[in-house]
C-alpha positions in Angstrom: 151.8 63.4 107.6 151.9 63.6 103.8 155.4 64.9 103.6 157.0 62.4 105.9 159.5 60.0 104.3 162.5 59.4 102.3 162.4 60.8 98.5 164.7 60.1 95.6 164.9 62.3 92.7 163.1 60.8 89.7 163.3 63.9 87.2 164.4 67.4 87.1 163.3 70.0 84.4 165.3 73.4 84.1 168.3 71.9 86.1 171.1 73.7 84.1 169.6 76.9 83.4 168.3 77.3 87.1 171.9 76.4 88.2 173.7 78.9 85.9 171.5 81.7 87.0 172.4 81.2 90.7 176.2 81.2 89.8 176.9 77.5 90.5 180.2 76.6 88.7 179.8 74.6 85.6 182.0 71.5 86.9 179.4 71.3 90.0 176.5 71.7 87.7 177.9 68.7 85.6 178.6 66.8 88.6 174.9 67.2 90.0 173.0 66.9 86.7 172.3 63.1 87.0 172.5 62.8 90.7 169.7 61.4 92.7 169.1 63.6 95.4 167.9 62.3 98.6 165.3 64.3 100.9 164.5 63.2 104.1 161.3 64.6 105.6 159.8 64.1 109.1 156.5 66.0 109.9 154.9 66.5 113.1 151.7 68.5 112.4 153.3 71.9 111.5 156.8 70.8 112.6 159.2 69.6 110.1 162.7 68.5 109.6 164.0 68.6 106.0 167.3 67.2 104.9 168.8 67.1 101.7 171.6 64.9 100.9 173.8 65.9 98.0 176.7 64.2 96.0 179.8 63.4 97.9 177.4 63.2 101.2 177.1 66.9 101.8 173.8 67.7 103.7 171.6 70.6 104.4 169.0 70.5 107.2 166.6 72.7 108.0 163.9 72.7 110.9 161.1 74.7 110.7 157.5 75.3 111.9 154.6 76.5 109.5 154.1 80.1 109.8 157.0 81.1 112.2 160.3 82.6 111.4 163.1 80.0 111.4 166.8 80.0 110.8 167.6 78.2 107.4 170.8 77.4 105.3 171.2 76.8 101.6 173.3 74.3 100.1 176.1 77.1 99.7 176.0 77.3 103.5 174.5 80.8 103.4 172.4 81.3 106.5 169.1 83.3 106.5 165.8 83.7 108.2 162.6 82.8 106.4 159.1 81.9 107.2 157.6 78.7 105.6 153.9 79.0 104.8 151.3 76.2 103.9 148.5 76.8 101.6 146.3 74.1 100.3 148.8 71.3 101.1 151.6 73.4 99.4 154.9 74.5 101.4 156.0 77.7 100.3 159.3 79.5 101.1 161.4 82.5 99.9 165.3 81.5 99.5 167.8 84.5 99.3 167.6 84.1 95.4 164.8 82.2 94.4 161.2 81.1 95.7 160.5 77.6 96.5 157.3 75.5 96.8 157.0 71.7 97.8 153.8 69.6 97.7 152.5 66.0 97.4 150.9 65.1 94.2 150.1 61.6 93.1 152.2 60.1 95.7 155.4 62.2 94.5 157.2 65.1 96.0 157.1 68.0 93.8 159.5 70.7 94.4 159.5 74.0 92.3 162.1 76.6 92.6 161.6 80.0 90.7 164.0 82.8 90.2 162.4 85.3 87.9 161.4 83.4 84.8 163.7 80.6 85.3 162.1 77.4 87.0 163.5 74.3 88.3 161.0 71.3 88.8 162.1 68.5 90.6 160.0 65.1 91.0 160.9 62.6 93.7 159.6 59.1 94.3 159.2 58.1 97.8 161.6 55.2 99.0 
């Protein structure tokens, strides 16, 4: 499946502004700015396991089925319910404070998080 694999951050655009908007402390923003986030994705049809590994080995693991409500969690530990949708090969979900999309373009995982007019775009390469 297209999303399956282990991905490592290659570049980020809008990181500082996005993190500040979400209220992330400056020292955490500084630590994470150049960190190579690892994203592990397993896809079986419409069923996904999506794990992100952050600095100090903090992990966020979400499992979901496209089109069905699922229990999700943010990096800050906030639990919420959301439905992930797929349109044209692009996954999309609304988190409590922003909208997030993920797609595979040119063999790269492109993740875009939008909060109002602030956009974080993360590009990851497959390992």
